[in-house]
C-alpha positions in Angstrom: 0.0 0.0 0.0 1.4 3.4 -1.0 0.9 5.5 2.2 2.6 8.9 2.3 2.1 11.7 4.8 2.1 14.9 2.7 4.2 17.7 4.1 3.0 21.4 4.1 -0.2 20.2 2.3 -2.5 23.1 3.1 0.3 25.8 2.8 1.4 24.6 -0.6 -2.1 24.3 -2.1 -3.1 27.7 -0.7 0.1 29.1 -2.2 -1.0 28.1 -5.7 -4.1 30.3 -5.3 -6.1 27.8 -7.4 -8.7 29.0 -9.9 -11.5 26.4 -10.5 -11.0 26.7 -14.3 -7.2 26.7 -14.3 -4.6 24.3 -15.6 -2.3 22.9 -12.9 0.7 20.6 -12.8 1.9 18.5 -9.9 5.5 17.6 -10.9 5.8 15.1 -8.0 2.6 13.1 -7.8 3.8 10.5 -5.2 1.0 9.6 -2.9 -1.3 12.2 -4.5 -1.7 14.2 -1.3 -1.3 17.6 -3.0 -2.9 16.4 -6.2 -6.1 15.4 -4.4 -6.4 18.8 -2.8 -5.8 20.6 -6.1 -8.3 18.4 -7.9 -11.0 19.1 -5.3 -10.8 22.8 -6.2 -11.2 22.3 -9.9 -14.4 22.5 -11.9 -13.7 22.9 -15.6 -9.9 23.0 -15.0 -7.4 20.2 -15.4 -4.5 18.7 -13.5 -1.4 17.1 -15.0 0.6 14.9 -12.7 4.2 13.6 -13.2 5.7 10.5 -11.7 8.2 7.8 -12.7 7.2 5.2 -10.1 4.6 2.6 -11.3 3.5 1.7 -7.8 2.9 5.4 -6.9 1.1 6.0 -10.2 -1.3 3.0 -9.6 -2.1 4.1 -6.0 -2.5 7.8 -6.9 -4.8 7.0 -9.8 -7.2 5.2 -7.5 -7.3 8.1 -5.1 -7.8 10.8 -7.7 -10.6 8.9 -9.5 -12.6 9.0 -6.3 -12.5 12.8 -6.6 -13.0 13.5 -10.3 -11.7 12.7 -13.8 -10.2 16.0 -14.9 -6.6 14.8 -14.4 -3.9 13.2 -16.6 -1.0 11.2 -15.2 2.2 11.4 -17.2 4.8 8.7 -16.6 7.9 10.8 -17.0 10.6 12.8 -15.2 9.5 16.3 -14.6 12.6 17.5 -16.5 10.5 16.8 -19.6 7.6 19.1 -18.4 7.6 21.3 -21.5 7.7 18.5 -24.1 5.2 16.4 -22.2 2.7 19.2 -21.8 3.0 20.3 -25.4 2.0 16.8 -26.4 -1.3 17.5 -24.8 -1.5 21.0 -26.4 -0.6 22.8 -23.2 1.8 25.7 -23.5 0.7 27.8 -20.6 -0.5 26.8 -17.1 -1.8 28.5 -14.0 0.2 26.7 -11.3 3.0 24.2 -10.8 3.9 22.3 -7.7 7.2 20.6 -6.8 7.4 18.4 -3.6 11.0 17.3 -3.8 12.8 14.4 -2.3 11.8 10.7 -1.9 8.3 9.8 -0.8 7.8 7.8 2.4 6.9 4.5 0.7 10.0 4.6 -1.4 12.1 4.9 1.8 10.0 2.3 3.6 10.1 -0.3 0.8 13.3 -2.2 1.6 13.6 -3.5 -1.9 14.2 0.0 -3.3 17.5 0.4 -1.6 16.9 4.0 -0.4 17.1 3.3 3.3 20.1 2.7 5.5 17.7 1.1 8.0 16.5 -1.6 5.7 18.7 -4.3 4.1 18.4 -4.5 0.3 20.4 -4.5 -2.9 21.8 -1.0 -3.5 19.5 0.7 -6.0 17.9 4.1 -5.2 16.4 4.6 -8.7 13.2 6.6 -8.6 12.6 5.4 -12.2 13.2 1.6 -12.0 13.8 1.6 -15.8 16.8 3.8 -15.5 20.2 2.2 -16.1 22.3 3.9 -13.4 21.8 2.8 -9.9 23.7 3.1 -6.5 25.2 -0.4 -6.9 27.0 0.8 -10.1 28.3 4.0 -8.5 29.6 2.4 -5.4 31.3 -0.4 -7.3 32.6 1.4 -10.4 33.1 5.1 -9.7 36.7 6.2 -9.1 37.9 7.3 -5.6 37.9 10.9 -6.9 34.3 10.7 -8.3 33.0 9.2 -5.0 34.7 12.0 -3.0 33.2 14.6 -5.2 29.7 13.2 -4.9 29.9 12.9 -1.1 31.2 16.5 -0.7 29.0 18.1 -3.3 25.7 16.5 -2.5 25.9 15.9 1.2 28.8 18.0 2.6 30.2 14.8 4.1 33.3 15.7 6.2 34.6 12.2 6.0 34.1 11.8 2.2 37.8 10.8 1.6 37.8 8.2 4.4 34.5 6.7 3.2 35.6 6.7 -0.5 38.9 5.0 0.5 37.1 2.3 2.5 34.7 1.6 -0.4 37.7 1.4 -2.8 39.5 -1.1 -0.5 36.4 -3.3 0.1 35.4 -3.6 -3.5 38.9 -5.0 -4.3 38.0 -7.9 -2.1 34.4 -8.3 -3.2 31.6 -6.2 -4.6 29.5 -4.1 -2.3 26.0 -5.3 -3.0 23.6 -4.3 -0.2 22.6 -1.3 1.9 23.8 -2.9 5.1 27.2 -3.8 3.6 27.6 -0.1 2.7 26.4 1.0 6.1 29.1 -1.1 7.8 31.8 0.4 5.5 30.7 3.9 6.4 30.7 3.2 10.1 34.2 1.8 9.9 35.4 4.9 7.9 33.9 7.5 10.4 35.8 8.0 13.7 33.9 6.8 16.8 33.5 10.3 18.3 31.7 11.5 15.1 29.4 8.4 15.0 28.0 9.4 18.4 26.5 12.6 17.2 24.5 14.1 14.3 22.2 11.2 13.6 22.9 8.0 11.6 26.4 8.0 10.2 25.2 6.8 6.8 22.6 9.5 6.3 24.7 11.9 4.3 26.3 9.2 2.1 22.9 7.7 1.2 21.5 11.2 0.4 24.5 11.9 -1.8 24.2 8.6 -3.7 20.4 9.1 -4.2 21.0 12.6 -5.6 23.7 11.3 -7.9 21.7 8.3 -9.1 18.7 10.4 -10.1 20.6 13.6 -11.1 18.2 15.4 -8.9 19.8 18.9 -8.7 20.4 19.3 -12.5 16.9 17.9 -13.2 15.3 20.3 -10.7 17.3 23.3 -12.0 16.2 22.7 -15.6 12.5 22.0 -14.7 12.2 25.1 -12.5 13.5 27.4 -15.2 11.1 25.7 -17.8 8.2 26.1 -15.3 8.7 29.8 -15.0 8.3 30.1 -18.8 5.1 28.1 -18.7 3.3 30.3 -16.3 0.3 32.5 -17.3 0.0 36.0 -15.7 -1.0 35.4 -12.0 0.2 31.8 -12.3 2.2 30.5 -9.4 4.9 28.0 -8.7 5.1 26.4 -5.2 8.3 24.4 -4.3 8.8 22.3 -1.2 12.5 21.4 -0.6 14.0 19.1 2.0 17.7 19.9 1.9 19.8 23.0 1.5 21.1 22.3 -2.0 17.6 22.2 -3.5 16.5 25.2 -1.5 19.5 27.1 -2.7 18.6 26.5 -6.3 15.0 27.5 -5.7 15.9 30.6 -3.7 18.5 31.8 -6.2 16.3 31.2 -9.2 13.3 32.9 -7.7 15.3 35.9 -6.4 17.0 36.3 -9.8 13.7 36.6 -11.8 11.9 38.7 -9.2 14.5 41.5 -8.8 15.0 44.7 -10.7 18.0 44.6 -13.1 20.1 47.2 -14.9 17.9 50.1 -13.8 19.8 53.5 -13.9 19.8 55.3 -10.6 17.5 58.2 -10.1 14.8 57.2 -12.5 11.5 58.7 -11.2 9.5 55.9 -12.8 10.7 52.4 -13.8 9.7 51.7 -17.4 7.4 48.7 -17.8 10.0 46.7 -19.8 12.5 47.0 -17.0 10.1 45.8 -14.2 10.5 42.2 -13.1 8.0 39.7 -14.5 7.7 37.8 -11.3 7.1 38.6 -7.6 7.9 36.5 -4.5 4.8 35.6 -2.5 6.9 34.8 0.6 10.3 36.5 1.1 11.2 33.9 3.7 10.6 30.2 3.3 7.5 28.8 5.0 8.2 26.0 7.4 6.0 23.4 9.1 3.9 24.3 12.1 4.7 22.9 15.6 1.7 20.7 15.2 2.8 19.2 11.9 6.3 18.7 13.3 4.9 16.7 16.1 2.9 14.4 13.8 5.4 14.0 10.9 9.1 13.9 11.6 9.9 14.3 7.8 8.5 17.8 8.0 11.5 19.1 10.0 13.7 20.1 7.1 10.8 21.1 4.7 10.8 24.6 3.2 8.1 26.1 1.0 8.8 29.0 -1.5 6.1 30.5 -3.8 6.5 32.9 -6.8 3.9 34.5 -9.1 4.2 35.8 -12.7 2.9 39.4 -12.7 3.5 40.2 -16.4 4.4 38.3 -19.6 
């Protein structure tokens, strides 16, 4: 069963300022928590949902059909948002939602290899048809490549030690499972560091997941494409779960919402120089105390919303 507790559900849907006749896109369908709430608000509008996970798609379809039929599920990575929507004749939309990261059922399904708490073959593919998986990275990437991934995607202080241990172990035999990798990480990290800051494998597993799915580059491209797809008064709402995603979102939003190249002392800013977007919230919205009590995955969640004010 695909059960997923949706983070910042009401805040994100409210941020989209949904019009009943509008066209909306949920780039991260998952358990359909956000999609269900969007669909409830539509009358003549339509919702397009992206996901790569067949299990998630099957469960979400059932949930959405109980609400209405004005939705389309697209089995594709959201990096293809422009091409996929154009296939359906959609070139402009009224709102786009991103709820980034891995959904709870993917973490909780041991077979998927996302979790350091469940033993499984190293995998971590969000799209199970993709060729690159964590097993290949761990067993075939060079020491230098492993160090770069651990530093870049997780700011892992012990990246060199972990990469060296991986390199030594795979000379003896291949590293096949999540628990085998966890043991290697534990051996590589000094005892004093293992006693603080959560599970010692957390950062390594995060870095591998991001590398396997090329998450940051995919998000960067999709976010820029999404800005181009917005109608006037259309909005994008983005929920991030770690600082690298949030940094991309914050920088991109700030960049398109600020005044550029305006000479000093102009009494009136010409229309063509005014920014086409405005930030709905200058600071990221975070989960309420009540949500934090009920859902531990909400602790690192941040919501940012932007609106197109002119074409």
